[in-house]
Kinemage of the C-alpha trace (Angstrom):
@kinemage 1
@onewidth
@group {chain A} dominant
@subgroup {mainchain}
@vectorlist {calphas} color= white
{ca unk a 1} P 231.943 57.784 -145.044
{ca unk a 2} L 234.890 60.246 -144.515
{ca unk a 3} L 236.182 61.114 -141.132
{ca unk a 4} L 239.249 63.017 -139.473
{ca unk a 5} L 241.198 60.527 -137.584
{ca unk a 6} L 243.901 62.640 -136.771
{ca unk a 7} L 244.662 66.451 -136.461
{ca unk a 8} L 247.915 67.721 -137.029
{ca unk a 9} L 249.741 70.482 -135.165
{ca unk a 10} L 246.388 72.764 -134.940
{ca unk a 11} L 246.437 76.678 -135.380
{ca unk a 12} L 249.933 77.471 -136.495
{ca unk a 13} L 251.111 80.778 -136.433
{ca unk a 14} L 248.572 82.655 -138.393
{ca unk a 15} L 250.962 85.556 -139.942
{ca unk a 16} L 254.669 86.453 -140.212
{ca unk a 17} L 255.357 90.381 -139.890
{ca unk a 18} L 255.105 93.450 -137.852
{ca unk a 19} L 251.558 94.497 -136.493
{ca unk a 20} L 251.174 98.185 -135.239
{ca unk a 21} L 248.453 99.922 -133.695
{ca unk a 22} L 247.766 101.536 -137.428
{ca unk a 23} L 247.737 98.234 -139.434
{ca unk a 24} L 244.928 96.047 -140.195
{ca unk a 25} L 245.498 92.787 -138.325
{ca unk a 26} L 245.114 89.744 -140.946
{ca unk a 27} L 241.928 87.590 -139.543
{ca unk a 28} L 243.143 84.254 -140.464
{ca unk a 29} L 244.773 81.304 -139.151
{ca unk a 30} L 246.943 78.534 -140.747
{ca unk a 31} L 245.127 74.842 -140.048
{ca unk a 32} L 246.193 71.510 -140.919
{ca unk a 33} L 244.631 68.153 -140.448
{ca unk a 34} L 244.624 64.545 -141.454
{ca unk a 35} L 241.585 62.757 -143.504
{ca unk a 36} L 240.779 59.285 -143.905
{ca unk a 37} L 237.915 57.371 -145.146
{ca unk a 38} L 235.859 54.716 -143.211
{ca unk a 39} L 238.101 52.264 -144.254
{ca unk a 40} L 241.158 54.149 -142.668
{ca unk a 41} L 242.592 54.918 -146.231
{ca unk a 42} L 243.953 58.549 -146.873
{ca unk a 43} L 241.380 60.642 -148.576
{ca unk a 44} L 242.691 62.258 -151.840
{ca unk a 45} L 239.450 63.881 -153.521
{ca unk a 46} L 237.859 67.236 -152.708
{ca unk a 47} L 235.843 67.155 -149.457
{ca unk a 48} L 233.586 69.836 -147.858
{ca unk a 49} L 234.713 70.668 -144.327
{ca unk a 50} L 232.942 73.040 -141.954
{ca unk a 51} L 234.877 74.896 -139.270
{ca unk a 52} L 233.305 76.647 -136.544
{ca unk a 53} L 234.221 78.349 -133.240
{ca unk a 54} L 232.453 78.533 -129.925
{ca unk a 55} L 232.820 80.509 -126.815
{ca unk a 56} L 231.714 77.699 -124.705
{ca unk a 57} L 232.110 73.895 -124.261
{ca unk a 58} L 230.255 71.463 -124.813
{ca unk a 59} L 227.504 73.654 -125.877
{ca unk a 60} L 227.327 74.045 -129.752
{ca unk a 61} L 224.864 76.749 -130.166
{ca unk a 62} L 225.451 80.309 -131.774
{ca unk a 63} L 229.248 79.653 -133.037
{ca unk a 64} L 231.036 83.143 -132.761
{ca unk a 65} L 232.323 82.190 -136.531
{ca unk a 66} L 231.527 79.628 -139.093
{ca unk a 67} L 232.644 78.961 -142.612
{ca unk a 68} L 232.568 76.033 -145.183
{ca unk a 69} L 235.259 74.811 -147.644
{ca unk a 70} L 236.251 72.473 -150.158
{ca unk a 71} L 239.636 71.071 -149.503
{ca unk a 72} L 241.571 68.277 -151.433
{ca unk a 73} L 243.904 66.284 -149.256
{ca unk a 74} L 247.322 64.950 -150.404
{ca unk a 75} L 247.265 61.457 -149.100
{ca unk a 76} L 244.933 62.502 -146.405
{ca unk a 77} L 247.064 65.922 -145.398
{ca unk a 78} L 245.491 69.228 -146.180
{ca unk a 79} L 245.997 72.875 -145.047
{ca unk a 80} L 243.595 75.624 -145.001
{ca unk a 81} L 243.680 79.374 -144.051
{ca unk a 82} L 240.771 79.616 -141.430
{ca unk a 83} L 239.172 83.156 -141.980
{ca unk a 84} L 239.908 83.317 -145.597
{ca unk a 85} L 236.273 82.857 -146.923
{ca unk a 86} L 234.628 84.465 -143.632
{ca unk a 87} L 236.947 86.802 -141.785
{ca unk a 88} L 237.666 85.709 -138.130
{ca unk a 89} L 236.502 88.796 -135.807
{ca unk a 90} L 236.355 87.265 -132.489
{ca unk a 91} L 237.777 89.285 -129.720
{ca unk a 92} L 239.860 86.434 -128.437
{ca unk a 93} L 239.373 87.425 -124.792
{ca unk a 94} L 237.483 84.565 -123.488
{ca unk a 95} L 238.651 80.701 -124.376
{ca unk a 96} L 237.253 79.402 -127.815
{ca unk a 97} L 236.767 75.923 -129.041
{ca unk a 98} L 237.011 74.745 -132.708
{ca unk a 99} L 234.420 72.624 -134.241
{ca unk a 100} L 235.042 70.479 -137.527
{ca unk a 101} L 232.505 68.551 -139.585
{ca unk a 102} L 233.338 66.688 -142.905
{ca unk a 103} L 230.542 66.751 -145.199
{ca unk a 104} L 227.367 65.129 -143.848
{ca unk a 105} L 228.980 63.422 -140.503
{ca unk a 106} L 228.324 64.754 -137.249
{ca unk a 107} L 230.525 67.477 -135.915
{ca unk a 108} L 233.602 66.243 -134.052
{ca unk a 109} L 234.342 66.732 -130.416
{ca unk a 110} L 235.169 70.488 -129.873
{ca unk a 111} L 239.003 70.987 -129.561
{ca unk a 112} L 240.275 74.132 -127.204
{ca unk a 113} L 242.659 76.641 -128.941
{ca unk a 114} L 245.927 76.915 -128.440
{ca unk a 115} L 247.655 80.253 -127.458
{ca unk a 116} L 248.261 81.075 -130.803
{ca unk a 117} L 245.116 82.061 -131.767
{ca unk a 118} L 244.998 84.363 -129.085
{ca unk a 119} L 247.935 86.496 -130.740
{ca unk a 120} L 244.860 88.248 -132.423
{ca unk a 121} L 244.345 90.254 -128.964
{ca unk a 122} L 247.900 91.818 -129.890
{ca unk a 123} L 246.492 93.414 -132.628
{ca unk a 124} L 244.540 95.901 -129.700
{ca unk a 125} L 247.895 95.455 -127.479
{ca unk a 126} L 245.116 95.332 -124.575
{ca unk a 127} L 243.413 97.924 -126.022
{ca unk a 128} L 244.660 100.274 -128.678
{ca unk a 129} L 242.013 102.688 -130.228
{ca unk a 130} L 242.866 104.371 -133.483
{ca unk a 131} L 240.721 106.229 -136.034
{ca unk a 132} L 242.153 107.445 -139.299
{ca unk a 133} L 244.712 110.411 -138.228
{ca unk a 134} L 243.040 110.643 -134.759
{ca unk a 135} L 244.817 109.572 -131.444
{ca unk a 136} L 245.714 106.362 -130.308
{ca unk a 137} L 245.779 105.163 -126.905
{ca unk a 138} L 246.845 102.297 -124.973
{ca unk a 139} L 244.857 101.393 -121.770
{ca unk a 140} L 245.716 98.814 -119.001
{ca unk a 141} L 243.448 98.465 -116.056
{ca unk a 142} L 240.975 100.994 -117.722
{ca unk a 143} L 243.628 103.530 -117.398
{ca unk a 144} L 245.403 104.914 -120.287
{ca unk a 145} L 248.732 104.578 -120.204
{ca unk a 146} L 249.808 106.022 -123.546
{ca unk a 147} L 248.512 108.505 -126.172
{ca unk a 148} L 249.691 108.829 -129.605
{ca unk a 149} L 248.822 112.238 -131.326
{ca unk a 150} L 249.934 112.002 -135.144
{ca unk a 151} L 250.314 114.747 -137.319
{ca unk a 152} L 252.162 115.301 -140.535
{ca unk a 153} L 255.606 116.076 -139.186
{ca unk a 154} L 256.277 114.126 -136.183
{ca unk a 155} L 253.626 112.648 -133.522
{ca unk a 156} L 253.115 113.745 -129.988
{ca unk a 157} L 253.624 110.912 -127.179
{ca unk a 158} L 252.214 111.263 -123.723
{ca unk a 159} L 252.796 108.277 -121.113
{ca unk a 160} L 252.239 107.973 -117.285
{ca unk a 161} L 249.388 109.328 -115.611
{ca unk a 162} L 246.356 110.464 -117.966
{ca unk a 163} L 246.540 113.930 -116.531
{ca unk a 164} L 249.879 114.418 -118.356
{ca unk a 165} L 249.893 116.328 -121.694
{ca unk a 166} L 252.344 116.224 -124.717
{ca unk a 167} L 251.153 118.607 -127.511
{ca unk a 168} L 248.726 121.136 -128.335
{ca unk a 169} L 247.695 123.536 -131.456
{ca unk a 170} L 250.335 123.180 -133.856
{ca unk a 171} L 252.825 121.389 -131.674
{ca unk a 172} L 254.950 118.326 -133.024
{ca unk a 173} L 257.289 116.213 -131.416
{ca unk a 174} L 256.270 116.873 -127.945
{ca unk a 175} L 257.098 114.024 -125.439
{ca unk a 176} L 256.100 113.110 -122.019
{ca unk a 177} L 257.754 109.887 -120.950
{ca unk a 178} L 255.989 109.229 -117.647
{ca unk a 179} L 255.129 110.574 -114.109
{ca unk a 180} L 252.517 112.533 -113.263
{ca unk a 181} L 249.680 112.841 -110.622
{ca unk a 182} L 246.072 113.423 -110.769
{ca unk a 183} L 246.340 115.807 -107.521
{ca unk a 184} L 246.722 119.889 -107.036
{ca unk a 185} L 249.306 119.707 -104.408
{ca unk a 186} L 252.310 120.446 -106.258
{ca unk a 187} L 254.551 123.506 -105.777
{ca unk a 188} L 253.931 126.673 -107.229
{ca unk a 189} L 256.969 129.056 -107.953
{ca unk a 190} L 254.731 131.833 -108.516
{ca unk a 191} L 252.314 131.799 -105.131
{ca unk a 192} L 254.992 129.661 -103.377
{ca unk a 193} L 252.141 127.298 -102.308
{ca unk a 194} L 251.505 123.844 -102.840
{ca unk a 195} L 248.357 124.409 -104.845
{ca unk a 196} L 249.408 123.516 -108.445
{ca unk a 197} L 248.623 120.890 -110.552
{ca unk a 198} L 251.013 117.967 -110.377
{ca unk a 199} L 250.627 116.806 -114.204
{ca unk a 200} L 253.449 117.094 -116.488
{ca unk a 201} L 252.823 119.219 -119.488
{ca unk a 202} L 255.170 119.696 -122.498
{ca unk a 203} L 253.349 122.121 -124.925
{ca unk a 204} L 256.133 123.268 -127.264
{ca unk a 205} L 257.544 121.431 -130.275
{ca unk a 206} L 259.868 119.040 -129.623
{ca unk a 207} L 259.722 119.583 -125.896
{ca unk a 208} L 260.259 116.796 -123.631
{ca unk a 209} L 259.744 115.594 -119.904
{ca unk a 210} L 261.275 112.634 -118.724
{ca unk a 211} L 259.101 111.903 -115.549
{ca unk a 212} L 258.449 113.269 -112.197
{ca unk a 213} L 255.182 115.586 -111.649
{ca unk a 214} L 254.149 118.834 -111.827
{ca unk a 215} L 256.760 119.648 -114.487
{ca unk a 216} L 256.285 122.340 -117.526
{ca unk a 217} L 257.957 122.835 -120.639
{ca unk a 218} L 256.846 125.473 -122.834
{ca unk a 219} L 260.063 126.492 -124.594
{ca unk a 220} L 260.704 124.980 -128.081
{ca unk a 221} L 263.523 121.918 -128.141
{ca unk a 222} L 263.411 122.261 -124.136
{ca unk a 223} L 263.510 119.470 -121.557
{ca unk a 224} L 262.756 118.842 -117.779
{ca unk a 225} L 264.418 115.571 -117.110
{ca unk a 226} L 262.226 114.830 -113.818
{ca unk a 227} L 261.666 116.185 -110.511
{ca unk a 228} L 258.867 118.333 -109.222
{ca unk a 229} L 257.489 121.485 -110.158
{ca unk a 230} L 260.261 122.289 -112.785
{ca unk a 231} L 259.881 124.750 -115.488
{ca unk a 232} L 261.999 125.064 -118.991
{ca unk a 233} L 260.257 128.070 -120.685
{ca unk a 234} L 263.141 129.373 -122.699
{ca unk a 235} L 263.933 127.885 -126.212
{ca unk a 236} L 266.490 125.116 -125.777
{ca unk a 237} L 266.238 125.212 -122.170
{ca unk a 238} L 267.147 122.153 -119.902
{ca unk a 239} L 266.236 121.703 -116.084
{ca unk a 240} L 267.781 118.363 -115.013
{ca unk a 241} L 265.980 117.501 -111.918
{ca unk a 242} L 265.360 118.796 -108.610
{ca unk a 243} L 262.207 120.996 -107.283
{ca unk a 244} L 260.937 124.284 -108.520
{ca unk a 245} L 263.532 125.226 -110.763
{ca unk a 246} L 263.448 127.475 -113.758
{ca unk a 247} L 265.230 127.904 -117.101
{ca unk a 248} L 263.550 130.698 -118.638
{ca unk a 249} L 266.364 132.103 -120.842
{ca unk a 250} L 267.398 130.861 -124.256
{ca unk a 251} L 269.888 128.130 -123.999
{ca unk a 252} L 269.592 128.391 -120.103
{ca unk a 253} L 270.515 125.191 -117.969
{ca unk a 254} L 269.528 124.296 -114.227
{ca unk a 255} L 271.178 121.010 -113.688
{ca unk a 256} L 269.164 120.223 -110.534
{ca unk a 257} L 268.659 121.252 -106.453
{ca unk a 258} L 266.081 123.644 -105.375
{ca unk a 259} L 264.240 127.154 -106.232
{ca unk a 260} L 266.913 127.751 -108.686
{ca unk a 261} L 266.768 130.157 -111.871
{ca unk a 262} L 268.405 130.893 -114.968
{ca unk a 263} L 266.589 133.488 -116.683
{ca unk a 264} L 269.227 135.068 -119.397
{ca unk a 265} L 270.464 133.571 -122.615
{ca unk a 266} L 273.238 130.807 -122.098
{ca unk a 267} L 272.830 131.234 -118.231
{ca unk a 268} L 273.411 128.255 -115.833
{ca unk a 269} L 272.813 126.910 -112.335
{ca unk a 270} L 274.586 123.857 -111.435
{ca unk a 271} L 272.567 122.912 -108.519
{ca unk a 272} L 272.103 124.158 -104.557
{ca unk a 273} L 269.148 126.220 -103.679
{ca unk a 274} L 267.528 129.599 -104.369
{ca unk a 275} L 270.560 130.409 -106.537
{ca unk a 276} L 269.782 132.937 -109.685
{ca unk a 277} L 271.967 133.340 -112.859
{ca unk a 278} L 270.120 136.450 -114.483
{ca unk a 279} L 273.111 137.862 -116.565
{ca unk a 280} L 273.956 136.740 -120.016
{ca unk a 281} L 276.200 133.759 -120.030
{ca unk a 282} L 276.526 133.903 -116.305
{ca unk a 283} L 276.938 130.850 -114.036
{ca unk a 284} L 276.181 130.021 -110.439
{ca unk a 285} L 277.901 126.560 -109.679
{ca unk a 286} L 275.934 126.095 -106.593
{ca unk a 287} L 275.995 126.978 -102.757
{ca unk a 288} L 272.677 128.927 -101.351
{ca unk a 289} L 271.301 132.170 -102.427
{ca unk a 290} L 273.932 133.366 -104.821
{ca unk a 291} L 273.139 135.499 -107.731
{ca unk a 292} L 275.054 136.026 -110.921
{ca unk a 293} L 273.715 139.237 -112.659
{ca unk a 294} L 276.325 140.613 -114.607
{ca unk a 295} L 277.463 139.742 -118.173
{ca unk a 296} L 279.767 136.716 -118.234
{ca unk a 297} L 279.689 136.469 -114.243
{ca unk a 298} L 280.021 133.852 -111.993
{ca unk a 299} L 279.286 132.849 -108.524
{ca unk a 300} L 281.317 129.766 -107.736
{ca unk a 301} L 279.261 128.678 -104.629
{ca unk a 302} L 279.074 129.624 -101.024
{ca unk a 303} L 276.089 131.313 -99.499
{ca unk a 304} L 274.633 134.783 -100.540
{ca unk a 305} L 277.093 136.036 -102.722
{ca unk a 306} L 276.414 138.401 -105.880
{ca unk a 307} L 278.503 139.117 -108.875
{ca unk a 308} L 276.826 141.878 -110.532
{ca unk a 309} L 279.656 143.312 -112.440
{ca unk a 310} L 280.574 142.208 -116.344
{ca unk a 311} L 283.200 139.583 -116.163
{ca unk a 312} L 283.216 139.267 -112.158
{ca unk a 313} L 283.584 136.428 -109.957
{ca unk a 314} L 282.859 135.539 -106.602
{ca unk a 315} L 282.734 132.917 -103.882
{ca unk a 316} L 282.620 132.418 -100.278
{ca unk a 317} L 280.205 133.984 -97.725
{ca unk a 318} L 278.058 137.491 -98.321
{ca unk a 319} L 280.471 138.621 -100.719
{ca unk a 320} L 279.999 140.925 -103.728
{ca unk a 321} L 282.067 141.665 -106.835
{ca unk a 322} L 280.496 144.464 -108.484
{ca unk a 323} L 283.033 146.292 -110.902
{ca unk a 324} L 284.234 144.925 -113.960
{ca unk a 325} L 286.177 141.865 -114.196
{ca unk a 326} L 286.249 142.255 -110.551
{ca unk a 327} L 286.872 139.207 -108.272
{ca unk a 328} L 286.320 137.690 -104.836
{ca unk a 329} L 287.962 134.485 -103.974
{ca unk a 330} L 286.194 133.495 -100.969
{ca unk a 331} L 286.122 134.347 -97.153
{ca unk a 332} L 283.450 136.627 -95.654
C-alpha cells in the first residue's frame, strides 16, 4: 500500500510575474511531495492522488476545492501544479487546510496552508473591482480609497475621500491624489461663507489636485497643489496652496496665501492676502490688499497699493502708480 511519508516544502510560490487589477490571476499553486510504499521504498510508478482544500479542521466535509490526478514520482519525489485540473477559486480570506489522499488509502492528516497560498488575495488587493473597460476601485475598511477610470487616451485617477472626483465626460488624464472631506463646510469664494462642498474636483483633461479639501480645477492642464477652497480655472493655471485662492487667467499662478486672485493671462500673485493681479503679465509679490491691474504692472508688496498703469510698479502703503511706466518705490 502506498503512502506519503514526508512532504517537502509545501505550496511554494505559485507564479512569477506581475499581477495587476486588470489581469487574470493564475489559479494554481506548486506542490511537492515524497511518496514511498508500505515497505519504505520510494515509489516510481504512476499513482493516483486526490488533493482537497478545507476551510475548517478537523472537519472534512464540503471541501472548497478538490482535484484528482495521476503522478509519477522519481525516486519517490513528485511535483504537481494544484489547480491545473480544477482551477482554485477559493477567496483565501480565511485559514485553509490541505488534504492528500493516495489511491484507496484514507486521507492523511490535514495540513494548514502556509502564507504563500494567500498570495491569491493580492489579486484583489483587499478589494479591487474591474469589469472590461469600466472603473476599477480599491477599498479598505469598506471605503473606496482609489478609483481608476480607464479611457482610450489616459486614465483618470481619484484617491483619498470617496467624495473626490477626477474626470467627467470627455475628460482624460485627470488626477486627484488625496484629501477631501464629506462635509459642506469649506469656504465659498463667491458667497464668502462656509457652505461649499469639501470634495476635491479635477474636471478638466490633465488637471491635477495634490490634496487638501474643497479644491477645484476646471482648466485644462491646471494644478492645485493643496490647501483649502482653491480654484484653478484658467488653462495651464496653478495654485500652490493656501486658502480661497483663484488662478483664472491663462497660465496664471497663485503661489499661496489667502483669497488671492490672478485673473488675466500670465498673471502672478506670490502670496499674502486679498491681493489681485488682474492685468496681463501682472505681478503681486505679496502683502495685503494690493492690486496690479495694468499690463505688465507690478505691486511688490506692502498694503493696499495699486499699479494700474502699463509697466507700472508700486510698493509701500496705500500708494498708486497709474501712469505709463510709473513707479512708487515705497512709503505712504
